[in-house]
C-alpha positions as CSV (number, residue, x, y, z in Angstrom):
1,Q,14.6,1.8,-61.4
2,S,10.8,2.0,-60.8
3,T,10.7,-1.8,-60.4
4,A,13.4,-1.6,-57.8
5,T,11.6,1.2,-56.0
6,S,8.3,-0.7,-55.9
7,A,10.1,-3.8,-54.7
8,Q,11.8,-1.8,-52.0
9,K,8.4,-0.2,-51.1
10,R,6.8,-3.7,-50.8
11,I,9.7,-4.9,-48.6
12,E,9.4,-1.8,-46.4
13,D,5.6,-2.3,-46.1
14,S,6.1,-5.9,-45.3
15,I,8.6,-5.1,-42.6
16,L,6.4,-2.4,-41.1
17,E,3.4,-4.7,-41.2
18,R,5.3,-7.5,-39.4
19,D,6.5,-5.0,-36.8
20,K,3.0,-3.8,-36.2
21,Q,1.8,-7.4,-35.8
22,K,4.7,-8.2,-33.4
23,K,3.8,-5.1,-31.3
24,A,0.1,-6.1,-31.2
25,E,1.0,-9.7,-30.2
26,F,3.3,-8.3,-27.5
27,E,0.7,-6.0,-26.1
28,E,-1.9,-8.8,-26.2
29,K,0.5,-11.1,-24.3
30,K,1.3,-8.4,-21.8
31,K,-2.5,-7.7,-21.2
32,R,-3.1,-11.5,-20.7
33,I,-0.2,-11.8,-18.3
34,L,-1.4,-8.8,-16.3
35,L,-4.9,-10.2,-16.1
36,E,-3.7,-13.5,-15.0
37,E,-1.5,-11.9,-12.3
38,E,-4.5,-9.8,-11.2
39,E,-6.7,-12.8,-10.9
40,Q,-4.1,-14.7,-9.0
41,N,-3.6,-11.8,-6.6
42,H,-7.4,-11.2,-6.3
43,F,-8.2,-14.8,-5.5
44,H,-5.1,-15.5,-3.5
45,R,-5.8,-17.9,-0.6
46,P,-2.9,-18.0,1.8
47,Q,-1.9,-21.5,2.9
48,L,0.1,-22.7,5.9
49,N,3.0,-25.0,5.3
50,L,3.1,-28.3,7.1
51,V,5.3,-27.1,10.0
52,S,3.1,-24.1,10.6
53,Q,0.0,-26.2,10.6
54,Q,1.5,-28.5,13.2
55,L,2.5,-25.6,15.4
56,A,-1.0,-24.0,15.1
57,E,-2.6,-27.3,16.0
58,S,-0.4,-27.7,19.1
59,L,-1.5,-24.3,20.5
60,Q,-4.2,-24.1,23.1
61,H,-6.0,-21.2,21.5
62,S,-6.5,-20.4,17.9
63,S,-4.9,-17.3,16.4
64,K,-8.3,-15.7,16.0
65,D,-8.9,-16.2,19.8
66,R,-5.5,-14.7,20.6
67,L,-6.1,-11.7,18.3
68,Y,-9.5,-11.0,19.8
69,A,-8.1,-11.3,23.3
70,N,-5.3,-8.9,22.5
71,A,-7.7,-6.5,21.0
72,N,-9.9,-6.5,24.1
73,T,-6.9,-6.0,26.4
74,A,-5.6,-3.2,24.2
75,K,-8.9,-1.4,24.4
76,Q,-8.9,-1.8,28.1
77,T,-5.5,-0.3,28.5
78,T,-6.1,2.6,26.3
79,H,-9.3,3.6,28.2
80,R,-7.7,4.1,31.6
81,S,-8.7,7.0,33.7
82,A,-6.0,9.5,34.8
83,A,-6.1,8.0,38.4
84,E,-5.3,4.5,37.0
85,A,-2.5,5.8,34.8
86,P,0.9,4.5,36.0
87,N,3.1,7.0,37.9
88,Y,6.3,7.3,36.0
89,P,9.2,9.2,37.5
90,F,10.1,10.8,34.2
91,A,8.3,14.1,33.5
92,P,9.1,15.4,30.0
93,T,9.6,19.1,29.5
94,I,8.8,20.9,26.2
95,N,11.4,23.3,24.8
96,P,10.0,26.9,24.9
97,H,11.0,27.3,21.3
98,S,8.8,24.3,20.4
99,R,5.9,25.8,22.2
100,D,6.3,29.0,20.2
101,I,6.4,27.0,16.9
102,D,3.3,25.2,17.9
103,A,1.5,28.4,18.8
104,M,2.5,29.9,15.4
105,K,1.0,26.9,13.6
106,D,-2.3,27.5,15.4
107,I,-2.2,31.2,14.4
108,Y,-1.4,30.3,10.8
109,R,-4.3,27.9,10.7
110,F,-6.7,30.5,12.1
111,H,-5.7,33.1,9.6
112,A,-5.8,30.6,6.7
113,Q,-9.3,29.6,7.7
114,Q,-10.3,33.2,7.9
115,Q,-9.0,33.8,4.3
116,G,-10.8,30.6,3.1
117,Y,-7.6,28.5,2.7
118,S,-7.3,25.0,4.1
119,P,-3.8,24.4,5.4
């Protein structure tokens, strides 16, 4: 019976050792795949397909020029004075209950700051 028990023990040890090796191999493979994906994402260089390249070449201005032009016009439109602002016929009204809620938030913030809390 002791021979059977020792043989059984060796088999169990062998199975456990193989399982441990398989897990280690799996973890190593997982690490390698994650590193490869990270490198690919880190060094990703976008590429235009042929049709997009042809479209880009047929335009008068480059996309960079258009982006800079849009950025400049956006800055100009956001820095208008009140006199230059368009006169829209719609004049929004704020619900009195909403004004009360907003005022309560200010009061809460004030008291929280006085107590040393940051809301």
